[in-house]
Structure formats: structure tokens, C-alpha cells
mmCIF file as Biopython writes it, N, C-alpha, C and O atoms, coordinates in Angstrom:
data_model
#
loop_
_atom_site.group_PDB
_atom_site.id
_atom_site.type_symbol
_atom_site.label_atom_id
_atom_site.label_alt_id
_atom_site.label_comp_id
_atom_site.label_asym_id
_atom_site.label_entity_id
_atom_site.label_seq_id
_atom_site.pdbx_PDB_ins_code
_atom_site.Cartn_x
_atom_site.Cartn_y
_atom_site.Cartn_z
_atom_site.occupancy
_atom_site.B_iso_or_equiv
_atom_site.auth_seq_id
_atom_site.auth_asym_id
_atom_site.pdbx_PDB_model_num
ATOM 1   N N  . MET A ? 1  ? 8.380  -41.158 -15.740 1.0 0.0 1  A 1 
ATOM 2   C CA . MET A ? 1  ? 7.514  -40.029 -16.021 1.0 0.0 1  A 1 
ATOM 3   C C  . MET A ? 1  ? 6.512  -39.820 -14.875 1.0 0.0 1  A 1 
ATOM 4   O O  . MET A ? 1  ? 6.220  -38.687 -14.491 1.0 0.0 1  A 1 
ATOM 5   N N  . ARG A ? 2  ? 6.011  -40.897 -14.355 1.0 0.0 2  A 1 
ATOM 6   C CA . ARG A ? 2  ? 5.037  -40.812 -13.268 1.0 0.0 2  A 1 
ATOM 7   C C  . ARG A ? 2  ? 5.675  -40.205 -12.017 1.0 0.0 2  A 1 
ATOM 8   O O  . ARG A ? 2  ? 5.041  -39.437 -11.293 1.0 0.0 2  A 1 
ATOM 9   N N  . LYS A ? 3  ? 6.932  -40.559 -11.777 1.0 0.0 3  A 1 
ATOM 10  C CA . LYS A ? 3  ? 7.643  -40.030 -10.620 1.0 0.0 3  A 1 
ATOM 11  C C  . LYS A ? 3  ? 7.846  -38.514 -10.759 1.0 0.0 3  A 1 
ATOM 12  O O  . LYS A ? 3  ? 7.735  -37.780 -9.777  1.0 0.0 3  A 1 
ATOM 13  N N  . VAL A ? 4  ? 8.137  -38.060 -11.952 1.0 0.0 4  A 1 
ATOM 14  C CA . VAL A ? 4  ? 8.330  -36.629 -12.196 1.0 0.0 4  A 1 
ATOM 15  C C  . VAL A ? 4  ? 7.026  -35.875 -11.937 1.0 0.0 4  A 1 
ATOM 16  O O  . VAL A ? 4  ? 7.040  -34.823 -11.298 1.0 0.0 4  A 1 
ATOM 17  N N  . LEU A ? 5  ? 5.913  -36.393 -12.420 1.0 0.0 5  A 1 
ATOM 18  C CA . LEU A ? 5  ? 4.620  -35.752 -12.206 1.0 0.0 5  A 1 
ATOM 19  C C  . LEU A ? 5  ? 4.236  -35.740 -10.726 1.0 0.0 5  A 1 
ATOM 20  O O  . LEU A ? 5  ? 3.692  -34.755 -10.225 1.0 0.0 5  A 1 
ATOM 21  N N  . THR A ? 6  ? 4.523  -36.844 -10.033 1.0 0.0 6  A 1 
ATOM 22  C CA . THR A ? 6  ? 4.225  -36.913 -8.599  1.0 0.0 6  A 1 
ATOM 23  C C  . THR A ? 6  ? 5.039  -35.875 -7.840  1.0 0.0 6  A 1 
ATOM 24  O O  . THR A ? 6  ? 4.510  -35.176 -6.976  1.0 0.0 6  A 1 
ATOM 25  N N  . ASN A ? 7  ? 6.319  -35.775 -8.161  1.0 0.0 7  A 1 
ATOM 26  C CA . ASN A ? 7  ? 7.180  -34.782 -7.507  1.0 0.0 7  A 1 
ATOM 27  C C  . ASN A ? 7  ? 6.716  -33.356 -7.823  1.0 0.0 7  A 1 
ATOM 28  O O  . ASN A ? 7  ? 6.770  -32.472 -6.968  1.0 0.0 7  A 1 
ATOM 29  N N  . LEU A ? 8  ? 6.266  -33.150 -9.049  1.0 0.0 8  A 1 
ATOM 30  C CA . LEU A ? 8  ? 5.807  -31.827 -9.449  1.0 0.0 8  A 1 
ATOM 31  C C  . LEU A ? 8  ? 4.554  -31.430 -8.666  1.0 0.0 8  A 1 
ATOM 32  O O  . LEU A ? 8  ? 4.420  -30.277 -8.257  1.0 0.0 8  A 1 
ATOM 33  N N  . LEU A ? 9  ? 3.651  -32.364 -8.460  1.0 0.0 9  A 1 
ATOM 34  C CA . LEU A ? 9  ? 2.425  -32.088 -7.729  1.0 0.0 9  A 1 
ATOM 35  C C  . LEU A ? 9  ? 2.682  -31.863 -6.236  1.0 0.0 9  A 1 
ATOM 36  O O  . LEU A ? 9  ? 1.943  -31.126 -5.582  1.0 0.0 9  A 1 
ATOM 37  N N  . ARG A ? 10 ? 3.704  -32.484 -5.709  1.0 0.0 10 A 1 
ATOM 38  C CA . ARG A ? 10 ? 4.031  -32.327 -4.283  1.0 0.0 10 A 1 
ATOM 39  C C  . ARG A ? 10 ? 4.858  -31.083 -3.995  1.0 0.0 10 A 1 
ATOM 40  O O  . ARG A ? 10 ? 4.948  -30.646 -2.848  1.0 0.0 10 A 1 
ATOM 41  N N  . ASP A ? 11 ? 5.460  -30.512 -5.030  1.0 0.0 11 A 1 
ATOM 42  C CA . ASP A ? 11 ? 6.312  -29.335 -4.845  1.0 0.0 11 A 1 
ATOM 43  C C  . ASP A ? 11 ? 5.449  -28.127 -4.514  1.0 0.0 11 A 1 
ATOM 44  O O  . ASP A ? 11 ? 4.602  -27.728 -5.313  1.0 0.0 11 A 1 
ATOM 45  N N  . GLU A ? 12 ? 5.664  -27.537 -3.325  1.0 0.0 12 A 1 
ATOM 46  C CA . GLU A ? 12 ? 4.876  -26.396 -2.880  1.0 0.0 12 A 1 
ATOM 47  C C  . GLU A ? 12 ? 5.685  -25.104 -2.830  1.0 0.0 12 A 1 
ATOM 48  O O  . GLU A ? 12 ? 5.199  -24.104 -2.302  1.0 0.0 12 A 1 
ATOM 49  N N  . SER A ? 13 ? 6.887  -25.097 -3.357  1.0 0.0 13 A 1 
ATOM 50  C CA . SER A ? 13 ? 7.715  -23.892 -3.288  1.0 0.0 13 A 1 
ATOM 51  C C  . SER A ? 13 ? 7.119  -22.761 -4.118  1.0 0.0 13 A 1 
ATOM 52  O O  . SER A ? 13 ? 7.236  -21.597 -3.736  1.0 0.0 13 A 1 
ATOM 53  N N  . GLY A ? 14 ? 6.495  -23.070 -5.223  1.0 0.0 14 A 1 
ATOM 54  C CA . GLY A ? 14 ? 5.845  -22.037 -6.035  1.0 0.0 14 A 1 
ATOM 55  C C  . GLY A ? 14 ? 4.664  -21.431 -5.312  1.0 0.0 14 A 1 
ATOM 56  O O  . GLY A ? 14 ? 4.443  -20.222 -5.376  1.0 0.0 14 A 1 
ATOM 57  N N  . ALA A ? 15 ? 3.903  -22.266 -4.624  1.0 0.0 15 A 1 
ATOM 58  C CA . ALA A ? 15 ? 2.743  -21.772 -3.878  1.0 0.0 15 A 1 
ATOM 59  C C  . ALA A ? 15 ? 3.189  -20.837 -2.764  1.0 0.0 15 A 1 
ATOM 60  O O  . ALA A ? 15 ? 2.528  -19.835 -2.491  1.0 0.0 15 A 1 
ATOM 61  N N  . THR A ? 16 ? 4.293  -21.153 -2.126  1.0 0.0 16 A 1 
ATOM 62  C CA . THR A ? 16 ? 4.814  -20.301 -1.053  1.0 0.0 16 A 1 
ATOM 63  C C  . THR A ? 16 ? 5.237  -18.944 -1.615  1.0 0.0 16 A 1 
ATOM 64  O O  . THR A ? 16 ? 4.977  -17.907 -1.004  1.0 0.0 16 A 1 
ATOM 65  N N  . ALA A ? 17 ? 5.883  -18.953 -2.767  1.0 0.0 17 A 1 
ATOM 66  C CA . ALA A ? 17 ? 6.306  -17.697 -3.394  1.0 0.0 17 A 1 
ATOM 67  C C  . ALA A ? 17 ? 5.091  -16.845 -3.749  1.0 0.0 17 A 1 
ATOM 68  O O  . ALA A ? 17 ? 5.119  -15.627 -3.570  1.0 0.0 17 A 1 
ATOM 69  N N  . ILE A ? 18 ? 4.041  -17.460 -4.242  1.0 0.0 18 A 1 
ATOM 70  C CA . ILE A ? 18 ? 2.819  -16.729 -4.581  1.0 0.0 18 A 1 
ATOM 71  C C  . ILE A ? 18 ? 2.196  -16.136 -3.322  1.0 0.0 18 A 1 
ATOM 72  O O  . ILE A ? 18 ? 1.732  -14.996 -3.336  1.0 0.0 18 A 1 
ATOM 73  N N  . GLU A ? 19 ? 2.183  -16.898 -2.245  1.0 0.0 19 A 1 
ATOM 74  C CA . GLU A ? 19 ? 1.624  -16.393 -0.983  1.0 0.0 19 A 1 
ATOM 75  C C  . GLU A ? 19 ? 2.404  -15.188 -0.484  1.0 0.0 19 A 1 
ATOM 76  O O  . GLU A ? 19 ? 1.805  -14.206 -0.046  1.0 0.0 19 A 1 
ATOM 77  N N  . TYR A ? 20 ? 3.722  -15.245 -0.542  1.0 0.0 20 A 1 
ATOM 78  C CA . TYR A ? 20 ? 4.538  -14.104 -0.124  1.0 0.0 20 A 1 
ATOM 79  C C  . TYR A ? 20 ? 4.280  -12.904 -1.032  1.0 0.0 20 A 1 
ATOM 80  O O  . TYR A ? 20 ? 4.242  -11.766 -0.563  1.0 0.0 20 A 1 
ATOM 81  N N  . GLY A ? 21 ? 4.105  -13.152 -2.313  1.0 0.0 21 A 1 
ATOM 82  C CA . GLY A ? 21 ? 3.801  -12.073 -3.249  1.0 0.0 21 A 1 
ATOM 83  C C  . GLY A ? 21 ? 2.467  -11.411 -2.925  1.0 0.0 21 A 1 
ATOM 84  O O  . GLY A ? 21 ? 2.348  -10.188 -2.982  1.0 0.0 21 A 1 
ATOM 85  N N  . LEU A ? 22 ? 1.474  -12.210 -2.588  1.0 0.0 22 A 1 
ATOM 86  C CA . LEU A ? 22 ? 0.159  -11.660 -2.228  1.0 0.0 22 A 1 
ATOM 87  C C  . LEU A ? 22 ? 0.225  -10.857 -0.932  1.0 0.0 22 A 1 
ATOM 88  O O  . LEU A ? 22 ? -0.409 -9.809  -0.814  1.0 0.0 22 A 1 
ATOM 89  N N  . ILE A ? 23 ? 0.983  -11.345 0.027   1.0 0.0 23 A 1 
ATOM 90  C CA . ILE A ? 23 ? 1.152  -10.614 1.287   1.0 0.0 23 A 1 
ATOM 91  C C  . ILE A ? 23 ? 1.843  -9.271  1.026   1.0 0.0 23 A 1 
ATOM 92  O O  . ILE A ? 23 ? 1.431  -8.243  1.566   1.0 0.0 23 A 1 
ATOM 93  N N  . ALA A ? 24 ? 2.882  -9.282  0.207   1.0 0.0 24 A 1 
ATOM 94  C CA . ALA A ? 24 ? 3.592  -8.038  -0.118  1.0 0.0 24 A 1 
ATOM 95  C C  . ALA A ? 24 ? 2.672  -7.063  -0.841  1.0 0.0 24 A 1 
ATOM 96  O O  . ALA A ? 24 ? 2.720  -5.860  -0.583  1.0 0.0 24 A 1 
ATOM 97  N N  . ALA A ? 25 ? 1.837  -7.565  -1.741  1.0 0.0 25 A 1 
ATOM 98  C CA . ALA A ? 25 ? 0.898  -6.703  -2.460  1.0 0.0 25 A 1 
ATOM 99  C C  . ALA A ? 25 ? -0.121 -6.093  -1.502  1.0 0.0 25 A 1 
ATOM 100 O O  . ALA A ? 25 ? -0.447 -4.910  -1.611  1.0 0.0 25 A 1 
ATOM 101 N N  . LEU A ? 26 ? -0.620 -6.886  -0.575  1.0 0.0 26 A 1 
ATOM 102 C CA . LEU A ? 26 ? -1.590 -6.391  0.402   1.0 0.0 26 A 1 
ATOM 103 C C  . LEU A ? 26 ? -0.971 -5.318  1.294   1.0 0.0 26 A 1 
ATOM 104 O O  . LEU A ? 26 ? -1.601 -4.297  1.568   1.0 0.0 26 A 1 
ATOM 105 N N  . ILE A ? 27 ? 0.246  -5.545  1.741   1.0 0.0 27 A 1 
ATOM 106 C CA . ILE A ? 27 ? 0.942  -4.548  2.564   1.0 0.0 27 A 1 
ATOM 107 C C  . ILE A ? 27 ? 1.147  -3.262  1.770   1.0 0.0 27 A 1 
ATOM 108 O O  . ILE A ? 27 ? 0.997  -2.168  2.313   1.0 0.0 27 A 1 
ATOM 109 N N  . SER A ? 28 ? 1.487  -3.385  0.491   1.0 0.0 28 A 1 
ATOM 110 C CA . SER A ? 28 ? 1.673  -2.207  -0.359  1.0 0.0 28 A 1 
ATOM 111 C C  . SER A ? 28 ? 0.388  -1.408  -0.480  1.0 0.0 28 A 1 
ATOM 112 O O  . SER A ? 28 ? 0.409  -0.180  -0.401  1.0 0.0 28 A 1 
ATOM 113 N N  . VAL A ? 29 ? -0.722 -2.091  -0.671  1.0 0.0 29 A 1 
ATOM 114 C CA . VAL A ? 29 ? -2.015 -1.408  -0.787  1.0 0.0 29 A 1 
ATOM 115 C C  . VAL A ? 29 ? -2.340 -0.666  0.507   1.0 0.0 29 A 1 
ATOM 116 O O  . VAL A ? 29 ? -2.804 0.474   0.469   1.0 0.0 29 A 1 
ATOM 117 N N  . VAL A ? 30 ? -2.100 -1.303  1.646   1.0 0.0 30 A 1 
ATOM 118 C CA . VAL A ? 30 ? -2.371 -0.660  2.933   1.0 0.0 30 A 1 
ATOM 119 C C  . VAL A ? 30 ? -1.502 0.581   3.099   1.0 0.0 30 A 1 
ATOM 120 O O  . VAL A ? 30 ? -1.986 1.609   3.573   1.0 0.0 30 A 1 
ATOM 121 N N  . ILE A ? 31 ? -0.245 0.503   2.723   1.0 0.0 31 A 1 
ATOM 122 C CA . ILE A ? 31 ? 0.659  1.654   2.835   1.0 0.0 31 A 1 
ATOM 123 C C  . ILE A ? 31 ? 0.190  2.793   1.933   1.0 0.0 31 A 1 
ATOM 124 O O  . ILE A ? 31 ? 0.182  3.951   2.349   1.0 0.0 31 A 1 
ATOM 125 N N  . ILE A ? 32 ? -0.199 2.468   0.703   1.0 0.0 32 A 1 
ATOM 126 C CA . ILE A ? 32 ? -0.662 3.497   -0.237  1.0 0.0 32 A 1 
ATOM 127 C C  . ILE A ? 32 ? -1.913 4.187   0.293   1.0 0.0 32 A 1 
ATOM 128 O O  . ILE A ? 32 ? -2.027 5.410   0.216   1.0 0.0 32 A 1 
ATOM 129 N N  . VAL A ? 33 ? -2.849 3.411   0.831   1.0 0.0 33 A 1 
ATOM 130 C CA . VAL A ? 33 ? -4.078 3.993   1.379   1.0 0.0 33 A 1 
ATOM 131 C C  . VAL A ? 33 ? -3.754 4.892   2.570   1.0 0.0 33 A 1 
ATOM 132 O O  . VAL A ? 33 ? -4.320 5.978   2.697   1.0 0.0 33 A 1 
ATOM 133 N N  . ALA A ? 34 ? -2.857 4.451   3.435   1.0 0.0 34 A 1 
ATOM 134 C CA . ALA A ? 34 ? -2.487 5.249   4.609   1.0 0.0 34 A 1 
ATOM 135 C C  . ALA A ? 34 ? -1.806 6.550   4.196   1.0 0.0 34 A 1 
ATOM 136 O O  . ALA A ? 34 ? -2.108 7.608   4.748   1.0 0.0 34 A 1 
ATOM 137 N N  . ILE A ? 35 ? -0.905 6.482   3.245   1.0 0.0 35 A 1 
ATOM 138 C CA . ILE A ? 35 ? -0.199 7.686   2.787   1.0 0.0 35 A 1 
ATOM 139 C C  . ILE A ? 35 ? -1.172 8.647   2.125   1.0 0.0 35 A 1 
ATOM 140 O O  . ILE A ? 35 ? -1.066 9.859   2.315   1.0 0.0 35 A 1 
ATOM 141 N N  . THR A ? 36 ? -2.110 8.131   1.358   1.0 0.0 36 A 1 
ATOM 142 C CA . THR A ? 36 ? -3.111 8.982   0.707   1.0 0.0 36 A 1 
ATOM 143 C C  . THR A ? 36 ? -3.968 9.695   1.753   1.0 0.0 36 A 1 
ATOM 144 O O  . THR A ? 36 ? -4.252 10.885  1.622   1.0 0.0 36 A 1 
ATOM 145 N N  . ALA A ? 37 ? -4.375 8.971   2.779   1.0 0.0 37 A 1 
ATOM 146 C CA . ALA A ? 37 ? -5.198 9.576   3.830   1.0 0.0 37 A 1 
ATOM 147 C C  . ALA A ? 37 ? -4.426 10.660  4.571   1.0 0.0 37 A 1 
ATOM 148 O O  . ALA A ? 37 ? -4.966 11.734  4.836   1.0 0.0 37 A 1 
ATOM 149 N N  . VAL A ? 38 ? -3.183 10.392  4.904   1.0 0.0 38 A 1 
ATOM 150 C CA . VAL A ? 38 ? -2.363 11.379  5.611   1.0 0.0 38 A 1 
ATOM 151 C C  . VAL A ? 38 ? -2.115 12.594  4.710   1.0 0.0 38 A 1 
ATOM 152 O O  . VAL A ? 38 ? -2.149 13.734  5.175   1.0 0.0 38 A 1 
ATOM 153 N N  . GLY A ? 39 ? -1.866 12.345  3.430   1.0 0.0 39 A 1 
ATOM 154 C CA . GLY A ? 39 ? -1.640 13.443  2.487   1.0 0.0 39 A 1 
ATOM 155 C C  . GLY A ? 39 ? -2.848 14.348  2.376   1.0 0.0 39 A 1 
ATOM 156 O O  . GLY A ? 39 ? -2.707 15.569  2.312   1.0 0.0 39 A 1 
ATOM 157 N N  . THR A ? 40 ? -4.035 13.760  2.353   1.0 0.0 40 A 1 
ATOM 158 C CA . THR A ? 40 ? -5.261 14.551  2.284   1.0 0.0 40 A 1 
ATOM 159 C C  . THR A ? 40 ? -5.429 15.396  3.540   1.0 0.0 40 A 1 
ATOM 160 O O  . THR A ? 40 ? -5.794 16.569  3.458   1.0 0.0 40 A 1 
ATOM 161 N N  . GLN A ? 41 ? -5.168 14.812  4.686   1.0 0.0 41 A 1 
ATOM 162 C CA . GLN A ? 41 ? -5.277 15.561  5.943   1.0 0.0 41 A 1 
ATOM 163 C C  . GLN A ? 41 ? -4.254 16.694  5.998   1.0 0.0 41 A 1 
ATOM 164 O O  . GLN A ? 41 ? -4.567 17.793  6.458   1.0 0.0 41 A 1 
ATOM 165 N N  . LEU A ? 42 ? -3.039 16.431  5.533   1.0 0.0 42 A 1 
ATOM 166 C CA . LEU A ? 42 ? -2.016 17.475  5.525   1.0 0.0 42 A 1 
ATOM 167 C C  . LEU A ? 42 ? -2.406 18.609  4.590   1.0 0.0 42 A 1 
ATOM 168 O O  . LEU A ? 42 ? -2.208 19.779  4.916   1.0 0.0 42 A 1 
ATOM 169 N N  . SER A ? 43 ? -2.950 18.275  3.446   1.0 0.0 43 A 1 
ATOM 170 C CA . SER A ? 43 ? -3.378 19.294  2.495   1.0 0.0 43 A 1 
ATOM 171 C C  . SER A ? 43 ? -4.460 20.179  3.105   1.0 0.0 43 A 1 
ATOM 172 O O  . SER A ? 43 ? -4.422 21.402  2.968   1.0 0.0 43 A 1 
ATOM 173 N N  . THR A ? 44 ? -5.417 19.559  3.771   1.0 0.0 44 A 1 
ATOM 174 C CA . THR A ? 44 ? -6.475 20.322  4.430   1.0 0.0 44 A 1 
ATOM 175 C C  . THR A ? 44 ? -5.894 21.223  5.512   1.0 0.0 44 A 1 
ATOM 176 O O  . THR A ? 44 ? -6.294 22.381  5.627   1.0 0.0 44 A 1 
ATOM 177 N N  . THR A ? 45 ? -4.978 20.723  6.290   1.0 0.0 45 A 1 
ATOM 178 C CA . THR A ? 45 ? -4.352 21.511  7.359   1.0 0.0 45 A 1 
ATOM 179 C C  . THR A ? 45 ? -3.599 22.706  6.782   1.0 0.0 45 A 1 
ATOM 180 O O  . THR A ? 45 ? -3.733 23.821  7.285   1.0 0.0 45 A 1 
ATOM 181 N N  . PHE A ? 46 ? -2.811 22.486  5.736   1.0 0.0 46 A 1 
ATOM 182 C CA . PHE A ? 46 ? -2.056 23.583  5.126   1.0 0.0 46 A 1 
ATOM 183 C C  . PHE A ? 46 ? -2.985 24.622  4.509   1.0 0.0 46 A 1 
ATOM 184 O O  . PHE A ? 46 ? -2.709 25.819  4.592   1.0 0.0 46 A 1 
ATOM 185 N N  . ASN A ? 47 ? -4.072 24.187  3.896   1.0 0.0 47 A 1 
ATOM 186 C CA . ASN A ? 47 ? -5.026 25.131  3.319   1.0 0.0 47 A 1 
ATOM 187 C C  . ASN A ? 47 ? -5.698 25.962  4.410   1.0 0.0 47 A 1 
ATOM 188 O O  . ASN A ? 47 ? -5.922 27.159  4.228   1.0 0.0 47 A 1 
ATOM 189 N N  . THR A ? 48 ? -6.017 25.340  5.533   1.0 0.0 48 A 1 
ATOM 190 C CA . THR A ? 48 ? -6.614 26.068  6.659   1.0 0.0 48 A 1 
ATOM 191 C C  . THR A ? 48 ? -5.646 27.114  7.205   1.0 0.0 48 A 1 
ATOM 192 O O  . THR A ? 48 ? -6.032 28.258  7.447   1.0 0.0 48 A 1 
ATOM 193 N N  . ILE A ? 49 ? -4.402 26.722  7.396   1.0 0.0 49 A 1 
ATOM 194 C CA . ILE A ? 49 ? -3.389 27.645  7.905   1.0 0.0 49 A 1 
ATOM 195 C C  . ILE A ? 49 ? -3.164 28.793  6.911   1.0 0.0 49 A 1 
ATOM 196 O O  . ILE A ? 49 ? -3.043 29.953  7.307   1.0 0.0 49 A 1 
ATOM 197 N N  . SER A ? 50 ? -3.109 28.463  5.649   1.0 0.0 50 A 1 
ATOM 198 C CA . SER A ? 50 ? -2.903 29.483  4.621   1.0 0.0 50 A 1 
ATOM 199 C C  . SER A ? 50 ? -4.059 30.489  4.622   1.0 0.0 50 A 1 
ATOM 200 O O  . SER A ? 50 ? -3.836 31.695  4.523   1.0 0.0 50 A 1 
ATOM 201 N N  . GLY A ? 51 ? -5.282 29.992  4.734   1.0 0.0 51 A 1 
ATOM 202 C CA . GLY A ? 51 ? -6.434 30.878  4.774   1.0 0.0 51 A 1 
ATOM 203 C C  . GLY A ? 51 ? -6.411 31.796  5.991   1.0 0.0 51 A 1 
ATOM 204 O O  . GLY A ? 51 ? -6.740 32.977  5.885   1.0 0.0 51 A 1 
ATOM 205 N N  . LYS A ? 52 ? -6.029 31.267  7.129   1.0 0.0 52 A 1 
ATOM 206 C CA . LYS A ? 52 ? -5.957 32.081  8.342   1.0 0.0 52 A 1 
ATOM 207 C C  . LYS A ? 52 ? -4.845 33.109  8.259   1.0 0.0 52 A 1 
ATOM 208 O O  . LYS A ? 52 ? -4.998 34.225  8.753   1.0 0.0 52 A 1 
ATOM 209 N N  . LEU A ? 53 ? -3.724 32.749  7.639   1.0 0.0 53 A 1 
ATOM 210 C CA . LEU A ? 53 ? -2.645 33.714  7.481   1.0 0.0 53 A 1 
ATOM 211 C C  . LEU A ? 53 ? -3.041 34.837  6.526   1.0 0.0 53 A 1 
ATOM 212 O O  . LEU A ? 53 ? -2.712 36.000  6.759   1.0 0.0 53 A 1 
ATOM 213 N N  . GLN A ? 54 ? -3.744 34.488  5.453   1.0 0.0 54 A 1 
ATOM 214 C CA . GLN A ? 54 ? -4.182 35.507  4.502   1.0 0.0 54 A 1 
ATOM 215 C C  . GLN A ? 54 ? -5.194 36.446  5.160   1.0 0.0 54 A 1 
ATOM 216 O O  . GLN A ? 54 ? -5.166 37.653  4.922   1.0 0.0 54 A 1 
ATOM 217 N N  . THR A ? 55 ? -6.080 35.898  5.982   1.0 0.0 55 A 1 
ATOM 218 C CA . THR A ? 55 ? -7.066 36.711  6.693   1.0 0.0 55 A 1 
ATOM 219 C C  . THR A ? 55 ? -6.354 37.641  7.691   1.0 0.0 55 A 1 
ATOM 220 O O  . THR A ? 55 ? -6.730 38.805  7.829   1.0 0.0 55 A 1 
ATOM 221 N N  . ALA A ? 56 ? -5.345 37.136  8.371   1.0 0.0 56 A 1 
ATOM 222 C CA . ALA A ? 56 ? -4.616 37.918  9.374   1.0 0.0 56 A 1 
ATOM 223 C C  . ALA A ? 56 ? -3.834 39.057  8.719   1.0 0.0 56 A 1 
ATOM 224 O O  . ALA A ? 56 ? -3.643 40.110  9.328   1.0 0.0 56 A 1 
ATOM 225 N N  . ASN A ? 57 ? -3.379 38.849  7.478   1.0 0.0 57 A 1 
ATOM 226 C CA . ASN A ? 57 ? -2.606 39.879  6.768   1.0 0.0 57 A 1 
ATOM 227 C C  . ASN A ? 57 ? -3.521 40.853  6.033   1.0 0.0 57 A 1 
ATOM 228 O O  . ASN A ? 57 ? -3.027 41.821  5.455   1.0 0.0 57 A 1 
ATOM 229 N N  . GLY A ? 58 ? -4.814 40.638  6.033   1.0 0.0 58 A 1 
ATOM 230 C CA . GLY A ? 58 ? -5.730 41.551  5.378   1.0 0.0 58 A 1 
ATOM 231 C C  . GLY A ? 58 ? -5.895 41.290  3.892   1.0 0.0 58 A 1 
ATOM 232 O O  . GLY A ? 58 ? -6.423 42.144  3.180   1.0 0.0 58 A 1 
ATOM 233 N N  . ASN A ? 59 ? -5.464 40.148  3.409   1.0 0.0 59 A 1 
ATOM 234 C CA . ASN A ? 59 ? -5.584 39.829  1.969   1.0 0.0 59 A 1 
ATOM 235 C C  . ASN A ? 59 ? -6.882 39.176  1.654   1.0 0.0 59 A 1 
ATOM 236 O O  . ASN A ? 59 ? -7.142 38.845  0.497   1.0 0.0 59 A 1 
#
């Protein structure tokens, strides 16, 4: 029984999996933030272009 507990405490494969999971989560958050920022900028650009086109057409 003592040998099983010692082996269990020395096993680090679970810790490695958790670390990879945290890294993947962090990368996902960074991607989501970047896409949101780009989406906001694109929306502003399209609204500006739309406003200028409406002004040019006399609407």
C-alpha cells in the first residue's frame, strides 16, 4: 500500500495535462480578445464607409 501511495505522489502526468489545459485556455482567451478587437474596428470602418456613401448619394 505504501508503494502505491509513493508512486501516486511521484506521478506528474496529471499535472502536465493540467498545465497544457491552462496554456490552451490562455491561448483561447487571447484569440477571443483579438478577434473581438478586430471585429469592433471592422464595424467602425464599415459604419464610416456607409455614412460617407449615404452622404455622397444625398440620403
